[in-house]
NUDO-684133 format. One line per field, with one value per residue (C-alpha): z, y, x; residue in one letter. Coordinates in Angstrom, 3 decimals. Layout:
N
c3 [Z|...]
c2 [Y|...]
c1 [X|...]
code [a|...]
//
This chain:
555
c3 [0.000|-0.983|1.494|-0.919|-2.054|-4.365|-6.273|-9.514|-8.844|-8.170|-11.019|-10.238|-6.518|-4.958|-2.310|-1.789|-1.379|-1.291|2.020|3.763|5.178|5.417|2.622|4.183|4.910|7.018|8.658|8.281|9.939|8.490|10.376|11.955|9.448|9.544|6.337|5.216|2.836|0.761|-0.094|-3.702|-4.597|-1.590|-0.512|2.457|2.612|3.298|5.967|5.155|6.614|9.266|10.182|10.293|12.742|15.196|17.348|15.922|18.307|18.041|19.245|19.572|18.949|20.024|18.765|20.065|20.199|18.294|16.031|14.812|16.930|15.534|16.436|14.688|15.329|13.690|13.771|14.214|10.674|9.361|8.725|9.510|10.629|11.258|11.799|12.280|12.264|13.363|11.828|12.909|9.773|9.428|13.127|13.184|9.670|10.596|13.238|11.037|13.402|16.040|19.099|21.991|23.931|20.858|19.922|23.381|23.238|19.790|21.020|23.999|21.750|19.277|21.223|22.338|18.899|17.115|19.276|18.977|15.191|14.988|16.859|14.807|11.502|12.714|13.771|17.158|20.771|23.600|24.719|21.445|21.989|23.446|24.408|24.089|22.721|23.053|22.117|25.302|23.652|22.270|21.580|23.251|26.814|27.037|23.805|24.747|28.007|26.224|24.474|27.539|29.760|27.211|26.768|30.510|31.111|28.499|29.650|33.307|32.625|30.420|32.138|29.128|29.012|28.174|25.656|25.756|22.287|21.159|18.392|16.179|16.574|15.408|12.238|11.756|12.254|10.266|7.095|8.570|8.632|4.878|3.797|5.132|6.255|8.374|10.612|10.265|8.050|7.520|8.419|7.573|9.725|8.258|9.435|10.826|14.067|13.409|11.017|12.130|10.206|12.137|11.928|13.187|14.691|16.149|17.990|20.515|19.371|17.321|16.502|15.562|12.481|11.982|13.224|12.460|13.913|13.613|11.711|10.569|6.868|7.372|9.576|6.860|4.218|6.359|7.045|3.385|2.476|4.832|3.386|-0.064|1.151|0.448|1.863|4.644|4.273|4.536|5.541|4.366|2.908|0.702|-0.444|-1.305|-3.172|-5.275|-6.038|-6.875|-9.818|-11.605|-11.114|-12.580|-10.037|-11.550|-11.678|-8.206|-7.333|-3.618|-1.856|-0.694|3.107|4.914|1.861|3.566|6.562|6.197|8.458|8.251|9.992|8.518|8.472|6.892|8.723|6.290|3.279|4.785|5.220|1.590|0.539|2.576|0.960|-2.520|-1.861|-0.791|-3.776|-6.162|-4.561|-3.660|-1.069|2.155|3.553|7.100|9.273|11.678|8.923|7.238|10.463|10.235|12.953|16.426|19.500|21.475|24.871|27.776|26.645|23.027|23.689|25.962|23.272|19.876|17.001|15.957|13.982|11.775|8.531|7.343|9.962|11.516|15.124|17.861|18.388|21.796|22.466|23.201|20.131|17.909|19.280|18.363|14.800|14.641|11.705|12.196|12.664|13.969|17.475|19.665|18.746|21.843|22.939|22.687|19.903|18.440|17.861|15.991|13.365|13.995|14.788|14.192|17.279|17.853|18.425|15.392|17.553|18.986|22.294|25.051|25.293|28.474|28.865|30.181|27.872|28.057|26.516|22.901|20.437|17.578|14.029|12.040|8.805|6.457|4.025|0.440|-2.343|-4.715|-7.669|-7.332|-6.187|-7.224|-7.988|-11.477|-13.417|-13.316|-9.511|-9.245|-11.497|-9.456|-6.289|-7.959|-9.150|-5.599|-4.266|-6.863|-6.338|-2.576|-2.879|-5.259|-2.906|0.222|-1.336|-2.611|0.929|2.162|-0.605|0.180|3.873|3.345|0.732|3.331|5.886|3.786|3.936|7.697|8.169|6.138|8.458|11.162|8.935|5.733|4.209|4.759|1.982|3.215|3.468|5.035|4.764|6.982|8.499|6.972|4.489|2.954|1.290|-0.943|-4.504|-5.164|-2.047|-3.020|-6.607|-5.809|-3.115|-5.441|-7.800|-4.956|-3.548|-6.955|-7.484|-4.080|-4.366|-1.599|-1.259|-0.562|1.481|1.907|3.551|1.740|2.201|4.493|6.899|6.655|8.594|12.170|12.492|14.872|12.784|13.220|16.997|17.024|14.954|17.089|20.109|18.629|17.926|21.532|22.899|21.111|22.923|26.301|26.452|28.042|31.414|33.148|33.296|35.015|38.548|38.357|35.759|37.637|36.040|38.020|36.600|33.073|33.497|34.845|31.642|29.315|27.972|25.923|25.444|24.983|23.068|20.725|21.454|23.458|21.060|18.203|15.613|17.006|13.573|12.951|16.019|16.287|19.371|19.788|18.105|18.942|19.551|21.647|23.710|25.211|28.514|28.494|30.836|30.133|29.619|25.921|24.407|23.441|27.048|28.457|25.946|26.597|30.349|29.965|27.628|29.974|32.882|30.874|29.889|33.497|34.731|32.030|32.948|36.625|35.771|33.614|36.331|38.943|36.639|35.996|39.720|40.339|37.672|38.835|40.610|44.354|45.675|48.802|51.705|52.100|48.629]
c2 [0.000|3.331|6.073|8.959|11.239|9.398|12.275|10.789|7.628|9.617|12.110|15.000|15.015|18.114|16.548|19.796|19.497|16.280|14.627|16.231|13.723|13.142|11.182|7.775|4.531|4.100|0.783|-1.162|-4.442|-6.532|-9.695|-10.781|-9.295|-5.908|-4.397|-1.105|0.969|3.508|6.595|6.862|10.154|12.267|14.238|16.291|19.490|22.783|24.646|28.070|31.118|31.393|27.717|27.909|30.811|28.668|26.014|22.591|20.336|16.550|14.418|10.638|9.337|5.883|4.217|0.957|1.586|-1.524|-3.839|-1.772|-1.022|2.201|4.769|7.771|10.716|13.951|17.457|20.764|21.599|18.912|16.116|12.446|11.537|7.864|5.472|1.812|-0.141|-3.684|-4.801|-7.741|-8.456|-12.063|-12.666|-11.693|-12.704|-16.314|-15.010|-12.467|-9.570|-8.232|-10.487|-8.152|-10.672|-11.598|-7.943|-7.122|-9.921|-8.807|-5.215|-6.386|-8.441|-5.606|-2.328|-2.256|-3.166|-0.709|2.212|1.150|0.836|4.223|5.953|4.165|5.100|8.696|8.790|10.163|9.154|9.825|12.670|14.472|14.498|17.248|15.145|11.777|11.578|8.525|7.531|7.144|6.625|5.711|2.070|-1.306|-0.673|-3.635|-2.493|1.179|0.270|-1.282|1.988|4.104|2.016|2.322|6.074|6.748|4.680|6.577|9.971|9.204|7.761|10.642|13.499|14.325|15.863|13.473|14.450|12.463|12.152|11.422|8.825|10.526|13.964|12.409|11.257|14.702|16.639|14.458|16.304|19.376|17.450|16.990|20.449|23.826|23.271|26.253|26.182|26.065|23.043|20.439|16.956|13.533|10.789|7.449|4.172|0.747|2.084|5.681|7.786|11.408|14.599|17.443|21.117|21.670|25.148|24.538|21.982|20.286|22.309|20.449|20.629|17.389|17.658|13.986|10.497|6.925|5.624|2.014|0.721|2.642|2.441|0.451|-2.004|-2.419|-3.004|-5.683|-7.455|-7.408|-8.808|-11.705|-12.194|-12.470|-14.926|-12.717|-13.239|-10.647|-9.953|-7.263|-6.251|-6.680|-3.188|-3.503|-6.967|-5.723|-2.683|-4.851|-7.396|-4.657|-3.558|-6.741|-5.996|-3.916|-1.168|-0.628|-4.203|-4.171|-1.175|-0.942|1.977|4.844|5.075|7.952|9.975|10.843|12.363|15.895|15.543|14.607|11.239|7.934|4.427|1.248|-1.526|-1.513|-1.590|-4.532|-6.357|-5.646|-7.285|-10.389|-10.591|-10.192|-13.013|-15.291|-14.353|-15.086|-18.474|-17.783|-20.027|-18.270|-19.516|-20.115|-19.001|-17.187|-15.382|-14.442|-12.884|-10.527|-12.111|-12.746|-10.899|-8.908|-9.786|-7.364|-5.909|-5.380|-4.291|-1.510|0.013|1.528|-0.841|-0.861|2.075|0.388|1.461|-1.179|-3.896|-5.277|-5.138|-6.684|-10.371|-11.986|-15.322|-16.880|-15.310|-16.457|-19.957|-19.852|-19.108|-22.143|-24.450|-28.204|-29.664|-26.476|-25.920|-23.271|-21.931|-22.317|-20.584|-16.992|-14.462|-16.236|-19.389|-18.138|-20.792|-22.540|-26.231|-28.983|-30.573|-34.204|-35.156|-33.241|-30.870|-27.392|-27.095|-25.174|-21.510|-19.560|-16.387|-14.675|-12.102|-13.846|-17.066|-17.907|-18.203|-20.564|-19.225|-19.224|-21.157|-19.640|-17.168|-18.367|-16.653|-15.997|-15.642|-19.382|-20.252|-23.597|-21.847|-21.022|-17.818|-16.755|-16.883|-15.098|-12.333|-11.985|-11.615|-8.979|-7.123|-7.130|-5.803|-3.043|-2.074|-1.961|0.234|2.623|3.104|3.355|6.077|7.895|7.859|9.570|12.155|12.941|13.534|15.524|17.772|18.829|19.024|21.652|23.832|23.410|24.125|27.313|28.438|28.457|29.711|31.354|31.516|27.829|26.628|23.470|19.870|17.059|13.333|10.945|7.486|4.077|4.212|7.300|4.846|3.697|4.972|5.419|7.578|9.670|10.298|10.882|13.428|15.108|15.779|16.927|19.318|20.866|21.361|23.033|25.226|23.451|22.609|18.869|17.343|13.579|12.164|9.656|6.180|5.183|7.931|7.223|3.982|3.876|4.948|6.622|9.748|10.964|10.571|12.400|15.265|15.617|15.552|18.333|20.481|20.103|20.528|23.874|25.046|23.969|21.014|18.474|17.033|17.066|13.932|11.122|10.307|6.742|3.983|1.459|-0.456|1.601|4.809|3.421|2.424|5.856|7.351|5.013|6.335|3.521|5.506|9.081|11.433|13.841|16.599|17.392|20.172|19.291|20.935|20.614|20.122|16.633|14.554|11.404|10.770|7.520|5.742|3.049|5.635|7.943|5.158|4.338|6.110|8.640|7.554|10.459|14.193|15.032|16.219|19.535|20.167|19.238|21.412|24.410|24.085|23.737|26.721|28.843|27.899|28.774|32.123|32.905|32.028|34.178|37.094|36.735|36.619|39.747|41.557|40.623|41.736|45.022|45.627|44.917|47.402|50.189|53.112|53.219|55.948|57.786|57.697|60.900|62.202]
c1 [0.000|1.410|0.658|0.990|-1.806|-4.184|-5.718|-4.394|-6.367|-9.533|-9.930|-12.219|-11.488|-10.038|-7.847|-5.957|-2.199|-0.166|0.513|3.441|5.864|9.572|11.199|11.664|9.925|6.842|6.158|2.959|2.153|-0.655|-1.404|1.864|4.325|5.984|7.292|8.743|6.653|8.561|6.527|7.579|5.950|6.855|9.855|10.902|8.884|10.604|8.597|7.218|8.927|6.201|6.529|10.302|10.091|8.115|9.804|9.060|7.182|7.170|4.273|4.039|0.514|-0.723|-3.922|-5.473|-9.217|-10.275|-8.271|-5.311|-2.247|-0.827|1.791|3.321|5.596|4.481|5.883|4.097|5.251|2.920|5.387|4.874|8.373|7.715|4.842|4.002|0.754|-0.079|-3.361|-5.509|-7.538|-6.372|-6.944|-10.624|-11.745|-12.665|-15.079|-16.822|-16.133|-13.779|-13.375|-12.412|-10.317|-8.276|-7.893|-6.565|-3.990|-2.856|-2.485|-0.453|1.797|2.348|2.353|5.999|7.327|5.027|6.191|9.824|9.610|7.911|10.704|13.351|11.721|11.384|15.027|13.975|14.181|11.754|14.019|13.235|9.476|7.319|4.276|2.549|-0.996|-3.225|-6.769|-8.809|-12.213|-14.596|-13.792|-13.378|-12.246|-9.875|-8.207|-8.092|-6.419|-3.423|-2.617|-3.321|-1.037|1.765|1.283|1.066|4.189|6.197|4.946|5.682|9.137|10.270|8.403|6.239|2.758|-0.086|-2.768|-6.013|-7.561|-11.107|-11.010|-13.594|-12.029|-8.768|-10.528|-12.049|-8.804|-6.394|-7.406|-5.715|-2.437|-2.681|-3.787|-4.896|-8.507|-9.532|-12.578|-15.508|-16.105|-18.789|-17.545|-18.947|-17.437|-18.427|-16.946|-17.686|-19.103|-20.108|-22.140|-21.880|-22.568|-20.969|-20.310|-16.766|-16.418|-12.955|-10.850|-13.128|-16.156|-18.768|-22.470|-24.193|-26.410|-27.173|-26.366|-27.394|-30.630|-29.443|-26.399|-23.363|-22.555|-19.364|-21.218|-23.862|-21.186|-19.619|-22.905|-23.932|-20.521|-21.210|-24.687|-23.123|-20.508|-17.516|-14.056|-13.856|-10.143|-8.918|-12.466|-16.017|-16.310|-13.254|-14.377|-17.861|-16.548|-14.245|-16.961|-19.494|-17.340|-18.430|-22.127|-24.945|-25.778|-29.235|-30.516|-32.070|-34.226|-33.661|-35.329|-33.131|-33.679|-35.414|-36.378|-39.658|-37.868|-36.534|-33.516|-29.852|-29.976|-28.887|-30.332|-28.990|-30.861|-33.796|-31.492|-29.622|-32.945|-33.831|-30.581|-31.404|-34.847|-33.360|-30.907|-33.766|-35.945|-33.104|-32.605|-29.009|-27.462|-26.521|-23.157|-24.458|-27.328|-25.044|-23.187|-26.465|-27.638|-24.697|-22.634|-23.980|-25.074|-22.550|-21.247|-21.131|-17.802|-18.748|-22.314|-21.179|-18.959|-19.597|-18.989|-15.348|-14.155|-11.623|-13.202|-15.580|-15.392|-18.528|-19.602|-17.526|-18.199|-18.125|-16.463|-19.846|-21.419|-18.585|-19.018|-22.704|-21.682|-19.390|-19.995|-20.177|-16.745|-15.089|-13.822|-12.300|-8.895|-6.786|-3.627|-2.615|-2.631|0.379|-1.688|-4.690|-5.343|-8.704|-8.229|-10.814|-12.334|-11.480|-15.113|-16.397|-18.429|-17.953|-16.158|-17.883|-17.003|-16.501|-18.524|-15.428|-13.873|-10.514|-11.807|-11.071|-13.977|-14.550|-14.668|-17.837|-17.980|-15.372|-16.841|-17.063|-15.184|-18.061|-15.739|-15.161|-18.690|-20.139|-23.449|-22.184|-21.638|-25.301|-25.449|-22.119|-23.377|-26.555|-24.496|-22.355|-25.467|-26.846|-23.544|-23.403|-27.046|-26.578|-23.503|-25.274|-28.236|-26.067|-23.926|-27.010|-28.385|-25.216|-25.472|-29.119|-28.493|-25.317|-26.890|-29.457|-26.670|-24.912|-28.027|-28.268|-24.572|-24.891|-27.673|-24.980|-22.156|-23.478|-20.002|-19.231|-16.923|-15.232|-16.383|-14.329|-15.073|-13.132|-13.309|-12.748|-15.642|-14.038|-11.636|-14.496|-13.961|-17.660|-17.976|-14.971|-16.033|-19.728|-18.942|-16.474|-19.371|-21.641|-19.066|-18.467|-22.194|-22.581|-19.487|-17.560|-13.891|-13.806|-10.985|-10.674|-7.548|-5.402|-6.958|-4.101|-5.162|-8.907|-8.619|-7.306|-3.680|-1.262|-0.722|-4.294|-3.970|-0.642|-2.053|-5.186|-2.900|-0.796|-3.859|-4.990|-1.468|-1.161|-4.310|-3.004|-5.410|-3.109|-2.140|1.208|3.366|1.430|2.503|1.230|0.797|-1.330|-4.193|-6.704|-5.262|-5.480|-9.117|-9.966|-8.555|-10.467|-13.786|-15.393|-18.617|-17.498|-19.805|-18.091|-20.603|-23.708|-24.750|-27.080|-29.281|-32.800|-34.356|-33.118|-32.401|-34.530|-36.594|-34.723|-31.858|-29.398|-26.701|-28.888|-30.425|-27.041|-26.690|-23.904|-21.154|-18.830|-19.104|-18.839|-15.590|-17.197|-18.277|-14.888|-13.049|-15.284|-14.763|-10.993|-10.767|-12.885|-10.644|-7.537|-9.033|-9.950|-6.454|-4.920|-7.182|-6.304|-2.623|-2.826|-4.769|-2.177|0.639|-1.154|-1.598|2.062|3.123|0.773|2.539|2.127|-0.180|0.971|-1.415|-3.446|-2.586]
code [m|d|v|c|n|t|s|a|a|d|p|g|l|n|l|a|t|p|l|r|r|e|a|g|a|s|l|l|r|r|g|s|k|l|r|a|l|p|c|q|a|t|q|a|v|v|p|s|a|m|e|a|a|q|p|e|r|l|i|l|g|i|e|s|s|c|d|d|t|g|a|a|v|i|s|s|h|g|r|v|l|g|e|a|l|a|g|q|a|d|l|h|a|p|w|g|g|v|v|p|s|l|a|r|e|a|h|q|a|a|i|d|r|v|v|e|d|t|l|v|s|a|g|k|g|m|q|d|l|d|a|v|a|v|t|v|g|p|g|l|s|m|c|l|k|v|g|v|v|k|a|r|g|l|a|a|k|h|g|l|p|l|v|k|v|h|h|m|e|a|h|a|l|v|s|r|l|h|a|p|v|p|f|p|f|l|c|l|l|v|s|g|g|h|n|l|l|l|l|a|h|g|v|g|n|y|t|l|l|g|t|t|v|d|d|a|m|g|e|a|f|d|k|v|a|r|l|l|g|l|d|l|k|p|n|g|g|a|a|l|e|k|f|a|r|k|g|d|p|n|r|f|k|f|t|v|p|l|r|q|q|a|n|c|n|f|s|f|a|g|l|k|t|a|i|s|i|a|i|q|k|e|g|l|q|v|p|s|a|a|a|a|a|g|g|a|s|l|d|s|e|a|a|s|k|p|a|p|d|d|g|v|a|g|g|a|v|s|p|a|a|a|a|a|a|t|a|d|g|a|s|a|a|g|g|t|a|a|a|l|t|p|t|p|a|a|d|g|g|a|e|k|q|s|a|a|e|s|s|q|p|s|p|s|q|p|s|m|d|v|t|a|d|a|d|g|s|k|a|r|q|t|r|a|d|i|a|a|s|f|q|r|v|a|v|q|h|l|l|d|r|c|k|r|g|v|d|w|a|r|d|h|h|p|d|l|k|r|f|v|i|a|g|g|v|a|c|n|r|s|v|r|s|s|f|g|d|l|a|e|a|l|g|l|e|l|t|i|p|d|p|h|f|c|t|d|n|g|a|m|v|a|w|a|g|l|e|r|f|n|l|g|l|f|e|g|p|p|q|s|i|t|d|d|d|a|y|q|d|v|k|p|r|w|p|l|t|n|i|s|d|s|r|g|l|p|k|s|s|r|g|l|r|i|k|r|l|h|t|s|l|t|e|l|t|a|a|a|m|a|d|t|t|a|k|k|a|r|g|e|a|a|e|s|d|a|q|a|p|a|v|a|c|g|s]
//
């Protein structure tokens, strides 16, 4: 995977300026292998005169919210000095979704090496850094904790400030690493666990215009991929997009969701059901009942967190749920994250699974590769037509809601000119090209990060950390690195904002039904900024009093 700007591959897109990074190799780990990735089309960028006049700050960012262990060192001049990423696609594919206990073990196995490789590729040591940033939420708590423990340990050992980063804000702000994107801007965050249409007023200051009332788009892509029997590696969304290129997007006339509702909310559950009905009507064989159901129910860990935000992965799968999806003749995969290959049970049945999060699940029946399906060429073409028709309608649904969202955003900011799309689904070529056309028609400057920076990565966390660090939104070096401290930092259900446009919020939705456990990022940022302003005012007043000439008594 090349991590350079892909505007040449997406004609018509205005992706602003090329990605700014040092000439050198980044490191990417997929599965269990780590390899160097030369960025062939980039070179060292000479800072502007204004940038050169400012002291260059270096931030280490750490990401472990779901199923990618990422780290990066970035500079305040907008350069990615080094990065590394350990992915878990091969680990979770047999189970049809992210298994939290396996993800945690993989994070624990990878985190030290990922950080070490990042520093080596950046040519920097911890003594060269100004701060450590880490994702503290939202996400899977047991996965978040791995990154937080590592970040706290480094910050405490080296006396560095700690910047706590919101995962979705990191996605929203990474576009500003790539190109000048001044506030305010409209932002669509679309991934495996989130569908948010936001108006970004500033760092930590967001207004919600729309959200999903059921599934996120990436989650829907993943579930439809399973319904169609696709190989889920590297993820269901990428597999479906590739397969859809072979199909007729107009063969199946699926209904575009929510066209009767004049708001900016999203819904994909009904469209997913329509796909299931179409598959049944066409007499296509579903790989397995569990896979057709879109995975299985979530356990207490997964159910209490948003679905993973790794781009187009499906919802987290519990050990017990994964066991329920086991095909005949499959058994639990024992051992640690280093022994992840499913092994057949001696008795031909499924072994019992522990409800504990640390237990190992059994994989569901392996997904079929429909390009080699025994159903024949006609059935394969029908599957491809369903995939293409689904993708067309899903993208049109995004376009419909965002077109209205532009009008709403301009009610707040009449001169709004910028539109950012981020998150894993922003890698989809149909999404990128369709929104390029929409932005041009509406007179907007569209910015979409390079696909490498749409999915979870350390650079987005480092950049968001830098933005907050520059505003004084950080903590001093931690005094402790105990497990209790790490869990206090973790915010698995952390709302991005508590401010919303009253015209469009649903009375109930899956996202809004979840009880808020943490104060929103927007509230916390506003309070911190107000406190900083008050302290500054008090300091200036005290300085003014000290400089005032003394007045003699009785004069």
